[in-house]
C-alpha positions as CSV (number, residue, x, y, z in Angstrom):
1,M,-0.1,0.0,0.0
2,P,1.6,3.2,-1.1
3,L,1.9,6.4,1.0
4,S,-0.4,9.2,0.3
5,E,1.1,12.6,-0.6
6,E,0.5,13.9,2.9
7,E,2.3,10.9,4.4
8,Q,5.2,11.2,2.0
9,R,5.5,15.0,2.8
10,I,5.6,14.2,6.6
11,L,8.1,11.5,6.0
12,H,10.3,13.8,4.0
13,Q,10.0,16.5,6.8
14,I,11.1,13.9,9.4
15,E,14.1,12.8,7.2
16,E,15.3,16.5,6.9
17,Q,14.9,17.0,10.6
18,L,17.0,14.0,11.2
19,K,19.6,14.9,8.7
20,A,20.0,18.3,10.3
21,D,20.5,16.8,13.9
22,P,24.2,16.2,14.3
23,S,23.7,14.0,17.4
24,F,21.3,11.7,15.6
25,D,24.0,9.8,14.0
26,L,25.8,9.2,17.2
27,K,22.6,8.0,18.8
28,V,21.8,5.6,15.9
29,T,25.3,4.1,15.6
30,Q,25.9,3.7,19.4
31,R,24.6,0.3,20.7
32,G,23.3,1.6,24.0
33,H,19.8,0.1,23.5
34,S,20.8,-3.4,22.5
35,G,24.5,-3.4,22.7
36,A,26.9,-5.9,24.2
37,S,26.5,-5.3,27.9
38,P,28.9,-6.9,30.4
39,R,25.8,-8.2,32.2
40,H,24.6,-10.1,29.1
41,L,28.1,-11.5,28.7
42,V,28.3,-12.6,32.4
43,W,24.7,-14.2,32.3
44,S,25.4,-16.0,29.1
45,S,28.6,-17.4,30.3
46,V,27.2,-18.5,33.7
47,V,24.2,-20.2,32.0
48,L,26.5,-22.0,29.5
49,V,28.8,-23.4,32.2
50,V,26.0,-24.4,34.5
51,S,24.0,-26.1,31.7
52,L,27.3,-27.9,30.7
53,L,27.6,-29.2,34.2
54,V,23.9,-30.2,34.2
55,V,24.3,-32.1,31.0
56,V,27.2,-34.1,32.4
57,A,25.4,-34.7,35.7
58,A,22.1,-35.5,34.1
59,L,23.6,-38.2,31.8
60,Q,23.6,-40.5,34.7
61,I,19.9,-39.7,35.7
62,S,17.8,-39.0,32.6
63,A,18.5,-38.6,28.9
64,L,15.6,-36.3,28.5
65,L,16.9,-33.9,31.3
66,S,20.3,-34.1,29.7
67,F,18.9,-33.2,26.3
68,V,17.0,-30.2,27.7
69,A,20.1,-29.0,29.4
70,F,22.1,-29.4,26.1
71,I,19.4,-27.3,24.3
72,V,19.7,-24.6,27.1
73,M,23.6,-24.8,26.7
74,V,23.4,-24.3,22.8
75,V,21.0,-21.3,23.2
76,A,23.3,-19.8,25.8
77,G,26.2,-20.3,23.5
78,V,24.4,-18.5,20.7
79,F,23.6,-15.6,22.9
80,L,27.2,-15.3,24.1
81,E,28.4,-15.5,20.6
82,R,26.1,-12.7,19.4
83,E,27.1,-10.5,22.3
84,L,30.8,-11.0,21.6
85,T,30.2,-10.2,18.0
86,A,28.4,-7.1,18.8
87,R,31.2,-6.0,21.2
88,G,33.8,-6.6,18.5
89,R,31.8,-4.8,15.9
90,D,31.5,-1.8,18.4
91,Q,35.2,-1.8,19.1
92,L,35.9,-1.9,15.2
93,S,33.6,0.9,14.6
94,R,35.3,3.2,17.2
95,I,38.7,2.9,15.5
96,P,38.0,5.4,12.6
97,E,36.6,7.9,15.3
98,E,39.7,7.6,17.4
99,L,41.9,8.2,14.3
100,R,39.8,11.3,13.5
101,R,40.3,12.6,17.0
102,R,44.1,11.9,16.8
103,A,44.4,13.6,13.4
104,A,42.4,16.7,14.7
105,R,44.8,17.0,17.6
106,G,47.8,16.4,15.4
107,A,48.8,13.3,17.4
108,G,48.9,10.9,14.3
109,P,51.3,8.0,14.0
110,R,54.9,9.1,14.4
111,P,57.4,8.5,11.6
112,R,60.3,6.1,12.3
């Protein structure tokens, strides 16, 4: 369903306002809302280790319990991997920003 002319005009106004806002780019590119928080990393790691221990212990008790613990372990591993990937991506995205700051201060790499 296409937008009406009024909706397109409003959308264009919003786009122009966002383009004019210099802080908008920083707000969008920072991962504050869904970023790799240390709390997520810790919880994912704890759940991964505990579920691994439950898998090993449950093998002697019940195959079903061991299977459920294995699924929990895989899910925790996926969450941990995503958090670490997001953290790495954030770190890489800061490199050009840091280089721009150094260049502005005149503290670029020193020649040998």
